[in-house]
Each structure stands twice: as structure tokens, then as C-alpha cells.
TIPANU-659169 format. One record per residue (C-alpha): x, y, z; residue in one letter. Coordinates in steps of 0.001 Angstrom, whole numbers, plus 500000, padded with zeros to 6 digits. Layout:
XYZA/...
This chain:
479073294284493176M/478905297483493860A/479811299375496875D/476477300862497425E/475016297304497859D/477853296014500086I/477706298832502732Y/474374300802504305T/473213303840503012K/472559305521506114D/476004306204507354G/475732303408509707T/480141302068511113T/480503298502512577D/483035298169515474F/486047299169513985R/484157302330512642N/484448301448509421D/481323301631507068P/479091298932508272A/478264295718505560V/474972295020505007K/475548290880505051K/477723291245507905K/476495293501510565T/472676294892511990G/469346293321510850T/467870290147513060W/470785288340514016K/471952291727516152A/469074292043517812C/469441288681520567P/472338290668521615Y/469914293872522497I/466751292375523305L/468752289321525662G/469897293065527688N/467151294318527652E/465421291729529024C/467942291212531986C/467717294819532657E/464203295176532941R/464432292094535462L/466616293879537563A/465088297164536986Y/461203295377537516Y/462594293347540225G/463265296298542094I/460381298591541085N/457575296225541937T/457500295723545127N/458961298389546610L/456548300202548009V/455942297484550350N/459822296986550880Y/459482301075552597L/456519300391554555K/457127297418555972F/461191297845555949Q/461604301587556501L/458259301953558201N/457072305000556262Q/453364305710556115R/451270305254552581N/451213308651551367V/454942309190551960V/455831305277550427A/453752305969547142V/455659309714546848N/458692308029546598N/458435305480544929V/456584307557542339T/459673310260542947N/461948307919542169W/460372306340538599S/459895309560537945G/463857310217538466T/464812306900536446C/462445308495533710Y/463745312179533807V/468017310850533921T/467579309825529992P/468147313018528983L/471922313322530289L/472250309623528897G/470703310632525543A/472520314230525511F/475439312391525586L/474699309351523233A/474035311684520347D/476414314421521408A/480009312659522125Y/479852309490522695L/477604307775520872G/474781305109522328R/477262302011522669Y/479466303917524638W/476540305436526547T/474971301588527131I/478011300636528302A/479258303108530643G/476051304054532338F/476008299806532690S/478859300221535597T/476989302130537719I/474044300698537096Y/475720297708538284V/477300299916541356F/473771300816542514G/472279297173542607M/475491296287544250T/474969298997546783L/470953297983547580L/471532294260547949T/473709295279550656L/471589297850552273S/469162295141552409A/471186291905553226S/474329293064555625V/473827293714559544H/474215297274560296G/473052297947556843L/469691296421557201K/466671297199559275P/466678295697562462E/462500294342562788C/461094292826565723N/458405290195565017A/456713290804568361A/455876294484567737Q/455520293590564099N/457801296114562889G/460840297111561371C/463108300537562456Y/466234302125560039P/468180304284561504T/469056307599559542G/472279306225557804L/470776302636556661Q/467368304759554951T/470248306815553824E/472462303789551781V/469022302348550581F/468420305234549088F/472011306431547856V/472440302880545831G/468042302925544936L/468864306674542961Y/472555305426541213L/469741302979539676I/468217306029538952A/471372307385537426L/472684304340535750G/469379303221533830T/469477307129532335G/472569305890529681G/470209303006528964I/466775303308528281K/467046306149525757P/469881304323523922C/468646300819523676V/465442301008521896S/467089303331519625S/470559301214518937F/468180298581518374G/466533300135515062A/469591301589514094D/470553297894513258Q/467625298085510643F/468855300437507317D/466416303095506646D/467392303640502990S/466612299710502856D/462836298686502312E/463606295201503442T/464804295957506344E/462611298875507118N/459850297397507322K/461356295120510124S/461669297846512171K/458061297965513710S/458608294332514036S/461561295171516193F/459722297705518473F/457207294994518905N/459450292455520031W/461684295148522238F/458856295707524495Y/457702292474524608F/461688290915526010S/460619294077528420I/457776291938529582N/459791288994529918I/461782290161532284G/459047292167533387A/456999288685534496L/459633287172536221V/460511290143538390A/456406290599538958S/456670286686540055S/459619284882540950V/461296288014542438L/458215289279544667V/457909286127545645W/461368285496547276V/461790289138548620Q/458297288448550523T/458781284822551505N/462718284019551779V/463881287862552248G/464582291126550176W/468775290453551003G/467932287278548191W/465276289684546389G/467418292308545275F/470638289961545255G/468875288196541857V/467998291665540048P/471676292790540484A/472833288899539490V/470133289647536270A/471592293142535721M/475570291490535613G/474191289478533345I/472730292223530463A/475856293800530861V/476961290473529336M/474533289797526707S/475425293531525192F/479339292576525228F/479015289273522995S/477365291640520366G/479778293661519718T/480976292881516606R/477681292611515057L/476212295709515690Y/476211299289513466R/476885302513515027N/475509305395514095Q/478074308186514881R/477580311055517123P/476920314161515433G/478257316905517578G/475549318531520797S/471851318675519456P/471489321545522082L/473973323798520633T/472853323394517053R/468348324481518394I/470062327064520166C/472097328164516606Q/468701327942514825V/466690330383517352I/470162333019517342V/470253333565513764A/466567333485513560S/466575335996516299L/469004338048514515R/467450337880511373K/464038339208512936F/463159341268509871R/464071339956507758V/461829338097505073E/461890334712504109V/461565334674500279P/458280333048498939A/461073330341496198D/462105328096499550K/464821326631496997S/467124330250498236L/467660329128501335L/471012327991502667Y/471817324011502469E/474209322615501944T/475584321695498155A/476475318202498836D/474519315152499004S/475793314844502353E/474203316978505222S/476014319501507261A/474898317492509991V/476907314458511181T/475175311039511180G/472015312873509248S/470622312746506494R/468954316012504579K/465656317000505599L/463337318802503697D/461519321855503706H/458306322165505565T/455824325452505673K/454935325197509531H/456942327313512034L/458168329446509595S/459927331784511360F/462396329440512081F/463336329732508183D/465055332933508658K/467846331309510514A/468686329268506878A/467875332967504920V/471063334477502498E/471411337777503709E/471564339692500570T/473494343097501950N/475972341516503570T/479068338856502312N/477748335598503218T/480925333876502134D/482554336183504763A/479629334963507140I/480867331366506183K/484502331541507053G/483621333568510227S/484308331839513533V/480590332533514384D/478929331686511376S/476486328952512810C/475064331591514696W/474462333961512028R/473375331199508612L/471995327232509349C/471526325195507357T/466949323739506397V/468366320520507659T/469292322561511215Q/466300324827511069V/463794321433510195E/465851319721513311E/464278322220516109L/460999322011514138K/460864318476514309S/461229318407518104I/459292321865518264I/456127319381516334R/456924316535518802L/456465318625522125L/451778318384521690P/452615315027521052I/454798314140523869W/452995316209526615A/449872314442526225T/451428311477527155G/452208312445531108I/448388311940531580V/448553307804530632F/452096307813532510S/450250308601535365A/447332305903535028V/449883303550534323Y/452177304324537573S/449149303345539586Q/449965299380539067M/453565300170541165G/451425302286543682T/447773301840544755L/446586299086543004F/449022297449545310V/447690299158548214L/444480298483546649Q/445452294611546741G/447026294488550516N/443899294604551830T/441956291943549746M/442330288029550337D/445549287031548832L/445350282941549635R/445284280611546271I/445539278102548838T/444663277254552306R/448595277674553099S/450056279989550017F/449232283430549787Q/450227285931546662I/451938289107546639P/449475291552546392S/452491293282544394A/452894289920541866S/449075291103541023L/451121293171537917S/452671289698536267L/448871289947534438F/450146293550532732D/452999291520531783T/451106288563530597I/448455290805528637S/451970292594526809V/452688288879526430I/449938288269525021F/449099291199522927W/452422291442521761V/452389288632519173P/448599288791517986I/448944292773517387Y/452131292315515349D/450709288660513499R/446993288934513176F/445955292852513641I/448536294380512031V/447885292168508917P/443767292863508693F/444527296895509138A/447071296913506885R/444394295083504345K/441834298117505334L/444164301034505470T/447292300319502898G/449321301470505187Y/452630299299506141K/451976299313510413S/448681298653509703G/447846301863512188F/449709305357512182T/451983305121514798Q/449899308316516243L/446264306160515608Q/447806303622517538R/448419305757520599I/445292307129520204A/443939303781520967I/446262302835523662G/444668306251525464L/440330304395524787V/441988301996526820I/443887303098529706S/440261305068530671V/438051302071530687V/441293300618532673A/440848303213535688M/436299303273535525L/437341299257536068V/439543300059539358A/437171302655540853G/434336299718540438T/435967297488542494L/437323299775544738E/433162300211545371L/432380297515545678L/434818296212547573R/434176299579550291L/430430298568549580R/431406295370550791M/433154296494554344V/430454298787555294R/427991295963555298K/429357293408557085H/431811296142559242D/435146295056557864Y/436795297941558759Y/439719296941561057E/439531293573559268L/442983293425557485K/441902291207554302H/438809291789553500I/436716288146551834P/437263289416548390M/439765287544546127S/443037289633545320I/441673288228541708F/438954290575541581W/442273293351540311Q/443164291054537217V/441115292854534910P/442639296584535775Q/446153295065534966Y/445120292985531865F/443720296382530068I/446327298356531222I/449073295847529540G/446433295815526331C/446808300002526857A/450310299629526922E/451054298158523750V/448979300387521700F/450431303765523683T/453862302759524374F/455167300635521290I/453363303275519441G/455369305711521166Q/458700304215520624L/458496303737517289E/456712307305516361F/459681309285518686F/462072307210516815Y/460968307752513096E/459729311503513549Q/463243311919515508A/466236314093513318P/468509311286512693D/471271312631514972A/468818313414517849M/466951310093518591R/468884309366521905S/467331312644522607L/464092312166521153C/463646308743522980S/464758310280526332A/462027312606525340L/459402310258524942S/460578308561527835L/459734312086530435T/456373311766530037T/456613308552532208A/459048310981534732A/456004313683534486L/453512311056534792G/455014309754538385N/455341313061539339Y/451724314438538590L/450668311706540092S/452491312436543233T/450987316345542523M/447386314537542867I/448325312564545640V/449285315199547694N/446547317607547049V/443507315010546907V/445417314260550549T/445507317949551564D/441965317973550650L/439681314949551540S/441523315115555099T/440428318943555860K/438310318522559645G/439543315759560601G/438214313341557252K/440282310482556924P/440661311409553500G/440297309299549686W/443512307840550647I/444038307045554401P/446644304274555961D/443782301895556536N/441764302284552839L/438723300725554468N/437548304606556308Y/438986306146552756G/437258306721548751H/440028304926546938L/437932305147543529H/437192308857543586Y/440613308772543088F/440443306301540464F/438072307879538951W/439847311184538825L/442220309983536746L/439626308384534473A/438259311671533761A/441484313086533386L/442493310350531206S/439241311513528740L/439787315299528490L/443326314364527836N/442034311950524959L/439885315038523793A/443453317339523603V/445496313597521622Y/443340314030518824L/443540317895518456Q/446781317766518450V/447221314480516744A/445149315513513644R/447102318918512860R/450529316981513191Y/452574317710509718T/455355314260509318Y/459263315040508813K/459955314474505423R/464302314048504248T/465168314759501184V/465143311159499823V/461038310631500505D/460075313742499080S/461901312722495440L/
């Protein structure tokens, strides 16, 4: 058998750094360890995130607006730190060692968080008679140190795990490449299995058993995640780090500016590219030239009035002459940015599940039976159930049906899939706002203003959670696949991190909107839209505001998606 049939063609290596053997590494035989790692890590993350707003409100004695903003700020930070992890993975460490190193930080943060909620002197003192807890400054600081260590730890895991899983499938092998789209579906499925346990079992433990156990179980789950990841080491395919992607981007920009007055030749074959079959960028295939953003083509122009060989041999050669592949890397990133920006509003909508949906649920009837109450944060399990329901439906039924109509291998293009999710997110906010309007009408009709739980079942919230779960299956999974596929080979972790920053900015956007709305709506001594007692507020206005922003965002997205130019490797263009 020829070597080309034995080894992968995408440049991946095995754990010994030798070329990866197709039959012994990668594909679905390596994926269970990666999916198991993600399931347990997400159980740990959502075990903290799902009920965090209630911990801040009742254990750390924070007001509604302060607690909501602290949750969204922390969640946002969890989606910004992946930029650091992605840079280290693509430039120096590779995805495997980045995941391994940051997992250690994650476990340490989980341990500190558990201690802050269980060890005397570190956990807040609570007085049942006065119905409140009174944390000291030190106790609050220890809690937040643990919390933000988790944010740092997740920064090395989130941008790498999905890309690392997709690396197990050879792009140049048609059979393996078809499986890659299914991998992203089942990757998101595993995330939500972890989230299901967190939003049901762990929230109940936190509410009824104690926060020490409630944080301790996620800490153990994170330990299991690390063990699962290392168990598959011999089966993994690893992409070599390609050097600093930020340096290559800066080189193209500088070289283009240096040749500001140089004309780009009409014949694009005259642009500089290595003669070798492999790209000059380690771990990357050559990229074909695209006509858009032609200013940056100047970086690949070989000037006729200078000694090109001397330039190539000089110290600053890369800052004066770049390959077409390098130029196309930058173009690919720039083309992704408008699509990336339209994901921010969707993430702001999604963030309401862990904040205002929970506070809305706190005001409703939590009883399932006379003696058993469901914690309001546990309603997020219906979002998880929705995802678990829709992923196999989408993968096994919707994709084959859509494939017959469109002729596209994945049923819908990734951009079409994202668009469908954006439409569904508008519906989710309209439903949430309508429920709040009906709840407030009941309050006013029966003068329930000071009643802690009005006689309206919390299960009326199920539709809004279920609809958001459906939107996730289309938009979030579509984004995962889109940013991986359209990223240059040596920048895939960075682009995965870029897609995750939409969640960060969505959380920060939510914080900003909450603050602006609070400042404007409380003028003149009014209670505002989101007071501590929501029975006096207008929370439905906030949900409808998000619906309007989502609709505007959808219109912008459709224009951006229509103009998008897909990345082409040299192999694809032959």
C-alpha cells in the first residue's frame, strides 16, 4: 500500500510526533474521549453558571441588578480568555498541550470555589432568623478568585476542544470529511448532556443539600474530564502549531503599507507563492487567491526594481514580501468579522436564561407537588432537553431531507443554518415578553405585588427555554462548523476563540443594556423595568427590546451573508 494511503494528508501527527497513521488514529475511535471530556467539563461549568445568580443574591447578599451584571461579566470573561488559549495553541503549544495545561488551572479554580462554599471561615455566615447571609470582604474575594480562575482555565479548553475533535477527520479524505459535520452536532449534544445534569441534579443539590456539595460535585466532574482526555492520547491526531498567527497578520499589513503605491498585476499568478507543494506556513495548506480585499495583495507583489532574492534572504524579508497563502489568511479573518459581529445579539438573548429568566421564575409558583418545589434555575434543563431532542432530529432527518432539496452535503450551508437560528431567537424573546405581560396582569388584577410567588406555574416558562434550545441547534452549531471550516488551517483555534467572543460580547452587551435601561427607567423615583421586586417592574419591555434588536440584527446578517466569499484551498480550486 502506498504511503499516501497509510498516512493522513492534512499534516497531522500522532502522540510521538510522527505522521498519523489513518487506521490507527483519529476518526470516531478517538472522539469518545474528546466528547467525554467536553461532557464532564460542561457539567462542571454549567454546575456553576446555571444557579450562580441565586448564589450571588442569597449567599453573597447582592441586589438583582448587581447579581445579574456579575453573572454576565463572569460569563463574558469565560468567552474572552479563549483568545489567549487559542493564540498559545496555534502559535506554540498545539491544541493537545493547551487543553492539558489550562485544565490544571480549571481544577484549581473549582477546588477554591468549593472551599469558599464549604469551609468555616471562608463561607458566608447566614442567619435564618433574619433570612439573610452576611459575607465578609475576604470571603467574597476568595469566591471571586476561584470563579475567575475557572474563567482562565476554560480559556484554554473552549477554543481547542471542538477544533481538536474536528482535527481527527482528514479534510482531504471525502469519507472522513463528511463525518466532520456530524461531529459538530454530537459535540454540541455532549455539551448539553452535561448541562442537563447540571441544571437538574446539581441545581437541586445546591438548593436543597448545600452549596459545598453543589460546587464539589462539579469539581469532581472536572477531574473526570481531565482523565477522559488523557485516556485517548495514543489515538489522537495532532496539528503542528504554525507559529504566531498575529505575527503573520501584522507582516501582511506592514508589507502592504510599504508597497502602498505598487500596482497589483492583473495576472494573479505573478503574485509570490512558494514553489513547493506545501505552504510556507507550518500546518497549513496553500490557499487560492481571491479577488476581494485586493489592497492586501500588494504584500505578495514582487517588485521589479529591487532584488527579490536579496529581499527573501534578508532579516526583515517576511515584513516586505508575503506569500499568497499568508495574504489569504488575513483576508479570511477579515471576511469572518461581519458574520462574527452578528452573533453578538444572539448571545445576548441566550444569556437571559442564566439571569432574567431565573429571576422571572423566582416570582412564579415553584411547586410540582405540595411538598416539592423545583428551583427556578432548573428550568434551563428544558433548553438542554430541547437541544438533545433537536440534534438527532436535525442530523438524522432534517439534513437528509434538506440535502435532497439543496444538493448540499450538509443539507443547509452553514450560513443558512445560522440564519434559521436567528429567526427562532426573535420568537423566543417575544414569547418571554408575552409571558411576563400575562404574569404582571395577574399581579395587578389580584393585587399580588407583595406576594413572593404568584399562583402561576413556573412551567409556563418551558416554551421560551425550549425555543431558545432549538435556536441553539441551528445558530451555535452552525457557527462552530462555519468558523472551523472557513478558518485558515493554522488559525483554527484562534477562529474558534473568535466565534466564542460573540458570547462574551453578548454578555457584556446584556450588562450594558441592563444598566442603560435601569438608569433611564428609574428616573423620577420610578421602580424601573427591572426592580428587586419584579411585580412592580416592566420586564416584558426588556424582552421585547431584545426581540427588536434581534430582528434588526437578522436584517444585517442576511445582507452580510449574501456577500460572503468562501475560503478556497489550492486543492479545492483545481
